C-alpha atoms as a printed R data frame, in Angstrom:
    type eleno elety resid chain resno      x       y       z
1   ATOM     1    CA   UNK     A     1 15.053 123.447 111.447
2   ATOM     2    CA   UNK     A     2 13.326 120.130 111.716
3   ATOM     3    CA   UNK     A     3 15.176 116.827 111.438
4   ATOM     4    CA   UNK     A     4 13.182 116.011 108.312
5   ATOM     5    CA   UNK     A     5 14.435 119.169 106.530
6   ATOM     6    CA   UNK     A     6 18.030 118.451 107.571
7   ATOM     7    CA   UNK     A     7 17.760 114.942 106.129
8   ATOM     8    CA   UNK     A     8 16.263 116.286 102.887
9   ATOM     9    CA   UNK     A     9 19.070 118.824 102.505
10  ATOM    10    CA   UNK     A    10 21.667 116.120 103.204
11  ATOM    11    CA   UNK     A    11 20.140 113.785 100.580
12  ATOM    12    CA   UNK     A    12 19.928 116.606  97.998
13  ATOM    13    CA   UNK     A    13 23.563 117.580  98.641
14  ATOM    14    CA   UNK     A    14 24.634 113.926  98.311
15  ATOM    15    CA   UNK     A    15 22.801 113.591  94.990
16  ATOM    16    CA   UNK     A    16 24.379 116.814  93.711
17  ATOM    17    CA   UNK     A    17 27.871 115.583  94.629
18  ATOM    18    CA   UNK     A    18 27.167 112.216  92.978
19  ATOM    19    CA   UNK     A    19 25.943 113.929  89.788
20  ATOM    20    CA   UNK     A    20 29.035 116.147  89.711
21  ATOM    21    CA   UNK     A    21 31.391 113.194  90.223
22  ATOM    22    CA   UNK     A    22 29.606 111.199  87.494
23  ATOM    23    CA   UNK     A    23 29.834 114.057  84.993
24  ATOM    24    CA   UNK     A    24 33.547 114.551  85.735
25  ATOM    25    CA   UNK     A    25 34.279 110.832  85.239
26  ATOM    26    CA   UNK     A    26 32.312 110.662  81.973
27  ATOM    27    CA   UNK     A    27 34.014 113.808  80.685
28  ATOM    28    CA   UNK     A    28 37.457 112.363  81.465
29  ATOM    29    CA   UNK     A    29 36.601 109.061  79.766
30  ATOM    30    CA   UNK     A    30 35.281 110.785  76.629
31  ATOM    31    CA   UNK     A    31 38.627 112.540  76.190
32  ATOM    32    CA   UNK     A    32 40.452 109.208  76.282
33  ATOM    33    CA   UNK     A    33 38.176 107.194  73.982
34  ATOM    34    CA   UNK     A    34 39.655 106.173  70.667
35  ATOM    35    CA   UNK     A    35 37.204 104.848  68.111
36  ATOM    36    CA   UNK     A    36 38.156 102.503  65.265
37  ATOM    37    CA   UNK     A    37 37.384 103.334  61.619
38  ATOM    38    CA   UNK     A    38 38.155 101.593  58.341
39  ATOM    39    CA   UNK     A    39 39.504 103.513  55.317
40  ATOM    40    CA   UNK     A    40 36.040 103.339  53.723
41  ATOM    41    CA   UNK     A    41 34.419 104.914  56.794
42  ATOM    42    CA   UNK     A    42 37.072 107.641  56.890
43  ATOM    43    CA   UNK     A    43 36.611 108.373  53.169
44  ATOM    44    CA   UNK     A    44 32.827 108.599  53.702
45  ATOM    45    CA   UNK     A    45 33.359 111.228  56.430
46  ATOM    46    CA   UNK     A    46 32.229 109.061  59.347
47  ATOM    47    CA   UNK     A    47 35.450 109.652  61.314
48  ATOM    48    CA   UNK     A    48 35.703 112.716  63.573
49  ATOM    49    CA   UNK     A    49 37.760 115.550  62.111
50  ATOM    50    CA   UNK     A    50 39.034 116.941  65.413
51  ATOM    51    CA   UNK     A    51 39.347 113.832  67.570
52  ATOM    52    CA   UNK     A    52 41.923 111.065  67.864
53  ATOM    53    CA   UNK     A    53 40.757 107.775  66.343
54  ATOM    54    CA   UNK     A    54 42.214 104.503  65.088
55  ATOM    55    CA   UNK     A    55 42.542 103.658  61.406
56  ATOM    56    CA   UNK     A    56 42.939 100.005  60.535
57  ATOM    57    CA   UNK     A    57 43.528  98.024  57.383
58  ATOM    58    CA   UNK     A    58 46.336  96.684  55.233
59  ATOM    59    CA   UNK     A    59 49.471  98.562  54.251
60  ATOM    60    CA   UNK     A    60 49.225  98.857  50.477
61  ATOM    61    CA   UNK     A    61 52.074  97.181  48.619
62  ATOM    62    CA   UNK     A    62 54.526  99.682  47.132
63  ATOM    63    CA   UNK     A    63 53.176 102.594  49.182
64  ATOM    64    CA   UNK     A    64 55.820 102.920  51.919
65  ATOM    65    CA   UNK     A    65 58.048 105.966  51.347
66  ATOM    66    CA   UNK     A    66 60.849 107.189  53.565
67  ATOM    67    CA   UNK     A    67 62.858 110.358  53.042
68  ATOM    68    CA   UNK     A    68 66.639 110.105  53.427
69  ATOM    69    CA   UNK     A    69 67.691 111.171  56.939
70  ATOM    70    CA   UNK     A    70 64.109 111.748  58.106
71  ATOM    71    CA   UNK     A    71 62.016 109.640  60.480
72  ATOM    72    CA   UNK     A    72 58.757 110.522  58.697
73  ATOM    73    CA   UNK     A    73 57.239 107.557  56.876
74  ATOM    74    CA   UNK     A    74 54.402 107.883  54.379
75  ATOM    75    CA   UNK     A    75 52.262 104.880  53.472
76  ATOM    76    CA   UNK     A    76 48.724 104.025  52.416
77  ATOM    77    CA   UNK     A    77 46.222 102.019  54.473
78  ATOM    78    CA   UNK     A    78 43.520 100.241  52.499
79  ATOM    79    CA   UNK     A    79 40.569  97.951  53.098
80  ATOM    80    CA   UNK     A    80 40.671  97.016  49.385
81  ATOM    81    CA   UNK     A    81 37.837  99.468  48.699
82  ATOM    82    CA   UNK     A    82 39.179 102.875  49.762
83  ATOM    83    CA   UNK     A    83 42.680 104.133  50.521
84  ATOM    84    CA   UNK     A    84 43.844 106.633  53.133
85  ATOM    85    CA   UNK     A    85 47.357 108.160  53.068
86  ATOM    86    CA   UNK     A    86 49.158 108.045  56.414
87  ATOM    87    CA   UNK     A    87 52.121 110.035  57.705
88  ATOM    88    CA   UNK     A    88 53.990 108.798  60.770
89  ATOM    89    CA   UNK     A    89 57.066 110.313  62.370
90  ATOM    90    CA   UNK     A    90 58.983 107.818  64.442
91  ATOM    91    CA   UNK     A    91 60.319 104.310  64.406
92  ATOM    92    CA   UNK     A    92 57.912 101.723  63.027
93  ATOM    93    CA   UNK     A    93 57.355  98.369  64.779
94  ATOM    94    CA   UNK     A    94 59.612  95.509  63.645
95  ATOM    95    CA   UNK     A    95 56.648  93.625  62.178
96  ATOM    96    CA   UNK     A    96 55.473  96.563  60.048
97  ATOM    97    CA   UNK     A    97 55.563  95.612  56.358
98  ATOM    98    CA   UNK     A    98 53.741  96.184  53.092
99  ATOM    99    CA   UNK     A    99 50.775  93.868  52.659
100 ATOM   100    CA   UNK     A   100 50.426  93.404  56.433
101 ATOM   101    CA   UNK     A   101 47.638  94.452  58.810
102 ATOM   102    CA   UNK     A   102 48.154  97.670  60.726
103 ATOM   103    CA   UNK     A   103 46.324  99.940  63.154
104 ATOM   104    CA   UNK     A   104 47.379 103.581  63.341
105 ATOM   105    CA   UNK     A   105 46.177 106.028  65.976
106 ATOM   106    CA   UNK     A   106 46.066 109.737  65.242
107 ATOM   107    CA   UNK     A   107 44.049 112.493  63.548
108 ATOM   108    CA   UNK     A   108 42.996 113.361  60.030
109 ATOM   109    CA   UNK     A   109 44.498 116.657  58.844
110 ATOM   110    CA   UNK     A   110 42.888 119.241  56.527
111 ATOM   111    CA   UNK     A   111 44.544 117.655  53.455
112 ATOM   112    CA   UNK     A   112 42.927 114.255  54.121
113 ATOM   113    CA   UNK     A   113 46.177 112.702  55.357
114 ATOM   114    CA   UNK     A   114 45.969 110.657  58.541
115 ATOM   115    CA   UNK     A   115 48.762 111.884  60.845
116 ATOM   116    CA   UNK     A   116 49.562 108.956  63.130
117 ATOM   117    CA   UNK     A   117 50.953 109.265  66.642
118 ATOM   118    CA   UNK     A   118 51.239 105.500  67.057
119 ATOM   119    CA   UNK     A   119 51.437 102.558  64.650
120 ATOM   120    CA   UNK     A   120 50.700  98.984  65.713
121 ATOM   121    CA   UNK     A   121 51.504  95.957  63.556
122 ATOM   122    CA   UNK     A   122 50.144  92.446  63.822
123 ATOM   123    CA   UNK     A   123 52.198  90.128  66.006
124 ATOM   124    CA   UNK     A   124 52.392  86.918  63.929
125 ATOM   125    CA   UNK     A   125 51.513  85.598  60.496
126 ATOM   126    CA   UNK     A   126 48.079  84.283  61.524
127 ATOM   127    CA   UNK     A   127 46.738  87.090  63.715
128 ATOM   128    CA   UNK     A   128 44.656  90.013  62.518
129 ATOM   129    CA   UNK     A   129 42.878  92.319  64.986
130 ATOM   130    CA   UNK     A   130 39.106  91.655  64.898
131 ATOM   131    CA   UNK     A   131 38.399  95.284  63.950
132 ATOM   132    CA   UNK     A   132 40.761  95.087  60.972
133 ATOM   133    CA   UNK     A   133 39.343  91.729  59.856
134 ATOM   134    CA   UNK     A   134 35.776  93.102  59.967
135 ATOM   135    CA   UNK     A   135 36.799  96.277  58.127
136 ATOM   136    CA   UNK     A   136 38.608  94.253  55.467
137 ATOM   137    CA   UNK     A   137 35.588  92.013  54.984
138 ATOM   138    CA   UNK     A   138 33.259  95.023  54.682
139 ATOM   139    CA   UNK     A   139 35.646  96.739  52.233
140 ATOM   140    CA   UNK     A   140 35.878  93.629  50.085
141 ATOM   141    CA   UNK     A   141 32.087  93.292  50.105
142 ATOM   142    CA   UNK     A   142 31.648  96.950  49.057
143 ATOM   143    CA   UNK     A   143 34.248  96.521  46.287
144 ATOM   144    CA   UNK     A   144 32.450  93.433  44.986
145 ATOM   145    CA   UNK     A   145 29.108  95.277  44.968
146 ATOM   146    CA   UNK     A   146 30.666  98.202  43.100
147 ATOM   147    CA   UNK     A   147 32.216  95.825  40.566
148 ATOM   148    CA   UNK     A   148 28.927  93.936  40.110
149 ATOM   149    CA   UNK     A   149 26.932  97.134  39.477
150 ATOM   150    CA   UNK     A   150 29.583  98.506  37.116
151 ATOM   151    CA   UNK     A   151 30.215 101.746  39.044
């Protein structure tokens, strides 16, 4: 075999290994990605049904329900346009409260309830995650348009 053929085979093998490594890395990253959706986007069906994602908005006042002797908490997340019920089993962050910003990570079940694996609350009275602020602004804008058109 000529030296030129050996070099060509070596380059082709190197490219094949590089392509395989790239596909493995991208596949691993895709499994760990967690996209952010507002309640309006979830209600419109834009959120994946079988993939973990983040739901952000405000905890609706009067919506937090806890069963006696159970760690499951039910509450509603809203962007002031649409509402999504959330179920979370565990201990909530100290700063979790009604009327406060929240981001929950989990999956949407068949009943339309967001089953959260993790709940994050804002860390002081002035901070709101940029994703939640943008979702709230978009929800308020959509609510105003609906009110203006009379729908």
